[in-house]
C-alpha positions, 0 to 999 in steps of 0.5 A, a space after each residue: 837356217 830356215 831351210 834346215 828348220 824347214 827340212 827337219 819339220 818335213 822329215 818329222 811329218 813325213 815319219 808320222 805319216 809313215 808311222 800312221 800308215 804302218 799302224 793303220 795295216 791290217 796285221 794278217 797271220 796266215 796259217 798254212 802247213 802240210 796237208 799230206 799233199 792234196 794241195 800245193 800249200 807252198 805256192 797257194 800260201 805265197 799267192 795269198 800272201 801276195 794278193 793281200 800285199 798288193 793291196 797296200 792294206 795288210 801286213 802279213 806273216 806266214 806260219 806253218 805250224 798252227 800250234 802258234 794259236 796256243 799263244 794268246 799273246 801271239 794272236 793278240 798282235 793281229 787283226 786277221 787270222 787267214 787259215 789255209 792249212 787243210 789239215 788233212 793228216 788230222 794232226 791235233 789242235 789243242 783245247 788251249 789252241 781252239 779256245 784262243 781262236 774262238 776268243 779272238 774271233 768271238 771278241 771282235 777280230 777276223 777270220 778268213 777260211 780258204 778252199 778246203 780249210 773247212 774240213 780240218 777240224 771235223 770234231 770241233 763244233 765251234 769251228 764248224 759254226 765258224 765256218 757256216 758251211 764245211 767240207 766233209 766227204 763222209 757226208 757227200 761233199 766232193 767235186 768233179 775230177 780235176 779243175 776247169 773253167 766255170 762261171 762264178 755268179 754274184 748272189 749279194 749285189 749289196 754286201 761291201 765284199 761283193 757290191 759292184 762285182 760282176 759274173 767272173 770266171 775261175 779255174 778250179 775245183 768246184 765243191 759241191 754238196 757242202 755241209 750246213 752248221 745247224 743254227 747258223 746264219 751265214 750270207 751267200 755271196 757267190 755260186 757256181 753250177 755244179 758238174 758234181 755227179 748227181 748234183 749237176 746244175 746246182 748252184 753251189 755257195 762258193 764264198 759266205 760271210 757270217 758273224 761269230 760273236 763280235 767277230 767276222 768270217 769270210 769263208 771261200 772256197 777257191 784256191 786249190 792251186 797257183 793257177 786258181 789264185 790267179 784269176 782276177 775275180 778270185 783275187 778281187 774276192 779275197 782281198 775284199 773279203 779278207 779286209 771286210 772280215 778284218 774291219 767290218 767294211 770295204 774301202 
């Protein structure tokens, strides 16, 4: 009898532990979708998903329809929105969806913006404020042809995202001449030396953090393809940046 009671008590305790562990996960919504062939987004969305799941800290759902942002009820389930979609096609986003994302981040939740996603909504000023810096070819943003291996330098050794990290190599496009959103304070975490014509040798910001209202944004420019997201330094940066955006710390 005592053994049965002990077993039952153990099962109950284990159940509570499992429930607590699930409740402690960072509920994450990856927003991805068609960007008119600019990137192999179905491959990169899975790489991002797997690198978050591999930490054991995230629960992840992928939506290939950015109009999920129109539902404030749907967004309320999440701690973190993880934006992969580049939206090269210029598909419009409703005013309600924009207001919902602004409220989501501004009231204390997290946002991660990846690779070329910052160029998605050129007329949406608040999105540019969330980005801090953004991709805009009409304003001169670009990169040298193709992907190649380059060194990534840690510029902020004290920030929770990059504390203890050392220079690493990426195999990716290196974005140059990104546009700074006026009036927005952001913190540069890492840089790479440009090879873009006319900007050779310039240290380009490749990951930044900023506050938006009560919320936090981690914005990084790696991730052109699957190979780019298999680099250990990039994986670590994205994992840590995502945790910081959602929670304000990196454990």
